[in-house]
Structures are given as structure tokens and as C-alpha cells.
C-alpha positions in Angstrom: -106.7 -136.6 65.6 -103.9 -138.6 65.4 -104.0 -142.2 67.8 -101.8 -143.3 70.0 -100.6 -147.2 68.9 -102.6 -150.0 69.7 -101.9 -151.3 73.6 -100.8 -148.3 74.9 -102.4 -146.7 78.4 -104.8 -144.0 77.4 -107.0 -141.5 78.6 -109.5 -140.3 76.7 -111.9 -137.1 76.9 -114.9 -137.9 74.8 -118.6 -135.6 74.7 -121.9 -138.6 75.7 -124.8 -137.6 73.9 -127.3 -135.9 76.9 -130.9 -137.0 77.7 -133.7 -134.6 79.9 -137.0 -136.3 80.3 -138.0 -132.9 82.0 -139.9 -129.7 80.5 -137.1 -127.2 79.3 -137.4 -123.4 77.6 -137.6 -123.3 74.1 -133.4 -121.1 74.0 -132.7 -123.8 76.8 -130.3 -126.9 75.3 -128.5 -129.2 77.8 -125.0 -130.0 77.1 -123.4 -133.2 76.2 -121.6 -135.2 78.9 -117.6 -134.4 78.5 -116.4 -137.6 80.5 -112.6 -139.0 80.8 -111.9 -142.4 80.2 -108.5 -144.5 80.9 -107.8 -148.1 78.9 -105.2 -149.9 76.5 -105.8 -148.8 73.6 -107.1 -152.2 72.0 -108.2 -151.2 68.7 -109.1 -148.1 66.5 -111.5 -149.1 63.4 -112.5 -146.2 60.9 -115.7 -145.1 63.2 -114.1 -146.1 66.4 -112.2 -147.0 69.0 -112.2 -149.4 71.5 -110.4 -149.8 74.7 -109.9 -152.5 77.9 -110.1 -152.0 81.4 -108.2 -155.1 81.7 -105.8 -157.4 79.6 -104.6 -160.9 80.7 -101.0 -161.9 81.0 -101.4 -164.8 79.4 -100.9 -166.0 76.1 -103.6 -164.9 73.8 -104.3 -161.5 75.1 -107.8 -161.4 76.2 -109.5 -158.4 77.0 -111.9 -157.3 79.7 -114.6 -154.4 80.5 -114.2 -153.6 76.7 -115.6 -149.4 75.9 -115.9 -148.3 72.2 -116.4 -144.4 71.6 -117.6 -143.4 68.3 -114.3 -141.3 67.1 -116.6 -138.3 65.9 -117.5 -137.9 69.8 -113.2 -137.9 71.1 -111.8 -134.8 71.7 -108.5 -135.3 73.4 -106.9 -138.1 73.5 -103.1 -139.2 75.3 -100.6 -141.7 75.9 -100.2 -142.4 80.0 -97.7 -145.3 79.5 -95.7 -146.7 77.1 -95.4 -150.0 78.2 -97.4 -152.4 77.2 -98.6 -155.4 79.2 -96.9 -159.1 78.6 
């Protein structure tokens, strides 16, 4: 999957693991949770991407609200804005 450039505002669709402590029928397999997350794409690694909920406008570009998502869990990603925070 081709990823947008860094520092773009993106929407990511991804699958999260699921855990249930209750009893299930042997033929029932609980599904993974489909998650939608948005944020600034601040890092790309071979095994994960990282979004920031907030990016500072001050020099040094500090970030907050970081979310790392394993690349194997990402099902779709789209660019929401071409603007880069200054």
C-alpha cells in the first residue's frame, strides 16, 4: 500500500485486535474491530505508521497524541489535506 508523504493530514482505516472473556460457540469467531483514525502522518517505518493528533506551530514541530498502527493492520489510508502545519 502506497502511503502519503509525511506531515499530511490523513484518515486511516485499520483492524484492531479483539478480546472477549465470555464463552463462545466453537464455530463462532469474533471479528476484529474496524477502526477509523485521523491525524498528521508523522512517521513511517517498515512495520508501522505513526499519527499525531496535534502538531505545534512553534519551531521544532513538537507532537502530541501519538498513535502507532502496525502496517499489517492498515486496510486503507487517504490524504485529507495537502496543507502542512507551519
